[in-house]
C-alpha positions in Angstrom: 91.4 86.5 80.5 93.2 86.9 77.1 94.7 90.1 75.9 91.5 91.1 73.9 89.4 90.5 77.0 91.7 92.8 79.0 90.9 95.6 76.6 87.2 95.0 77.0 87.2 94.5 80.8 86.3 97.4 83.1 89.0 98.9 85.2 87.5 97.3 88.3 87.6 93.9 86.6 91.3 94.5 85.8 92.1 95.3 89.4 90.3 92.1 90.5 92.2 90.1 87.8 95.5 91.7 89.0 94.9 90.6 92.6 93.8 87.1 91.5 96.8 86.7 89.3 99.2 87.7 92.1 97.7 85.1 94.4 97.8 82.5 91.7 101.4 83.3 91.1 102.4 82.7 94.7 100.4 79.5 94.9 102.1 78.2 91.8 105.6 79.2 93.1 104.8 77.4 96.4 103.8 74.3 94.4 107.0 74.6 92.3 104.9 75.0 89.2 106.8 77.5 87.1 104.6 77.2 84.0 101.5 78.2 86.0 103.5 80.9 87.8 104.6 82.4 84.5 101.0 82.4 83.1 99.8 84.2 86.3 102.7 86.7 86.0 101.6 87.3 82.4 98.0 87.9 83.4 99.1 90.3 86.2 101.4 92.2 83.8 98.7 92.5 81.1 96.2 93.8 83.7 98.8 96.4 84.8 99.6 97.5 81.3 95.9 97.9 80.5 95.3 100.0 83.6 98.4 102.1 82.9 97.2 102.6 79.3 93.9 103.9 80.7 95.7 106.2 83.2 93.9 104.1 85.9 96.9 102.4 87.6 96.1 104.4 90.7 93.1 102.1 91.1 95.6 99.5 92.4 96.6 101.6 95.4 93.8 100.2 97.7 95.4 96.8 97.3 98.4 98.0 99.3 96.1 97.3 102.3 95.5 93.7 101.2 96.0 90.9 103.7 98.0 89.0 101.0 101.6 90.1 101.1 102.2 89.0 97.5 99.5 91.4 96.3 101.0 94.2 98.3 104.5 93.4 97.0 103.4 93.5 93.3 101.3 96.7 93.8 104.1 98.4 95.7 106.6 97.6 93.0 104.3 98.9 90.2 103.4 101.9 92.3 107.1 103.0 92.2 106.3 104.0 88.6 103.2 106.2 89.3 103.0 106.8 93.1 106.4 106.1 94.7 105.3 107.8 97.9 102.8 104.9 98.4 104.9 102.0 97.1 108.2 102.7 98.7 107.0 102.5 102.4 105.4 99.1 101.7 108.5 97.8 100.0 110.6 99.1 102.9 108.3 97.3 105.3 108.5 94.0 103.3 112.3 94.3 103.0 112.6 94.7 106.7 110.9 91.5 107.8 111.6 87.8 107.3 109.7 85.9 104.6 109.6 85.2 100.9 108.8 88.8 99.9 111.9 90.3 101.6 114.4 89.8 98.9 112.2 90.8 96.0 111.3 94.0 97.9 115.0 94.8 98.5 115.9 94.3 94.9 113.0 96.3 93.6 114.0 99.2 95.8 117.6 98.9 94.8 116.8 98.9 91.1 114.4 101.8 91.5 116.9 103.9 93.3 119.5 103.1 90.7 117.1 104.0 87.9 117.3 100.5 86.4 113.9 99.2 87.4 111.9 98.4 84.2 108.1 98.4 84.2 106.1 96.3 81.8 
């Protein structure tokens, strides 16, 4: 989806694209393909921006129950902006267990608590 398509997409389509982009991001990182990872990150960010512009970011919250930790990680971090009571527990859980999402969760929480976390 290009930026113009994001504006024309339904909110449901944006949520689906957000989740797909998160999974694509993790796959690309695991394959050491930074170019593809960056493109996936851009898609995810654009979907989030469009949902936020529509005051529909809360539509991402059901994804906090996703089986994919990368999806939960991204949603929890973004939720700190609009629903921290939902995002913080997920990030605390991720930060407390071993795995690739532990460090990003810790840093997101640290930056949020310090007031330095920037949202796209």
